[in-house]
C-alpha positions in Angstrom: 21.2 18.4 -14.2 23.6 20.0 -17.0 21.8 17.8 -19.1 18.4 19.2 -18.5 19.7 22.6 -19.2 20.4 21.6 -22.9 16.9 20.6 -23.7 14.8 23.1 -25.6 11.8 25.1 -24.1 8.2 25.0 -25.7 5.4 27.0 -25.0 1.8 25.7 -25.6 -0.2 27.6 -28.3 -2.8 29.6 -26.5 -5.7 28.4 -28.4 -4.9 24.8 -27.6 -4.6 26.0 -23.7 -8.1 28.0 -24.0 -9.5 24.2 -25.4 -8.0 22.4 -23.0 -9.0 24.8 -20.2 -12.4 24.7 -21.4 -12.7 20.9 -21.8 -11.4 20.6 -18.1 -14.3 23.1 -16.7 -16.8 21.3 -18.8 -15.7 18.0 -17.2 -15.9 19.3 -13.7 -19.0 20.7 -14.2 -20.6 17.4 -15.1 -18.7 15.9 -12.0 -20.1 18.4 -9.7 -24.0 17.6 -10.4 -24.4 15.2 -7.0 -24.5 12.2 -9.1 -20.7 11.8 -9.5 -20.2 12.6 -5.8 -22.5 9.8 -4.6 -20.5 7.4 -6.7 -17.4 8.8 -4.9 -19.1 7.8 -1.4 -19.7 4.4 -2.6 -16.2 3.8 -3.6 -14.6 5.2 -0.2 -16.8 3.0 1.7 -16.4 0.2 -0.1 -12.6 0.6 0.4 -12.7 1.1 3.9 -15.1 -2.1 4.3 -12.4 -3.8 2.2 -9.5 -2.4 4.8 -11.6 -3.4 7.9 -12.3 -7.4 6.6 -8.5 -7.5 5.7 -7.4 -6.0 8.7 -9.9 -8.3 10.9 -8.6 -11.6 8.8 -5.1 -10.4 9.4 -5.4 -10.0 13.1 -7.2 -13.4 13.5 -4.3 -15.1 11.5 -1.9 -13.4 13.7 -3.4 -14.3 17.2 -3.5 -17.8 15.8 0.3 -17.8 14.7 0.8 -16.4 18.3 -1.2 -19.1 20.0 0.4 -22.0 18.4 3.7 -20.6 19.0 3.3 -20.2 22.5 1.6 -23.7 22.5 4.4 -24.9 21.0 7.0 -23.6 23.7 4.9 -24.7 26.5 3.3 -21.7 27.4 
């Protein structure tokens, strides 16, 4: 922490800050048009489906491992 105190501090140029802020507002305005919201829903839905498939395959694998282990020990 002592080495951080020795670092110089810099202020952002107000004009540059304004341009960055305007660019962000334009990007957010385009994203809020509804077209982007539908795409986000598709991505979330595909991740949910993918997670469910991976979970299902993992559960089947685990059941098979347990079944074989129980069979090996004579249960």
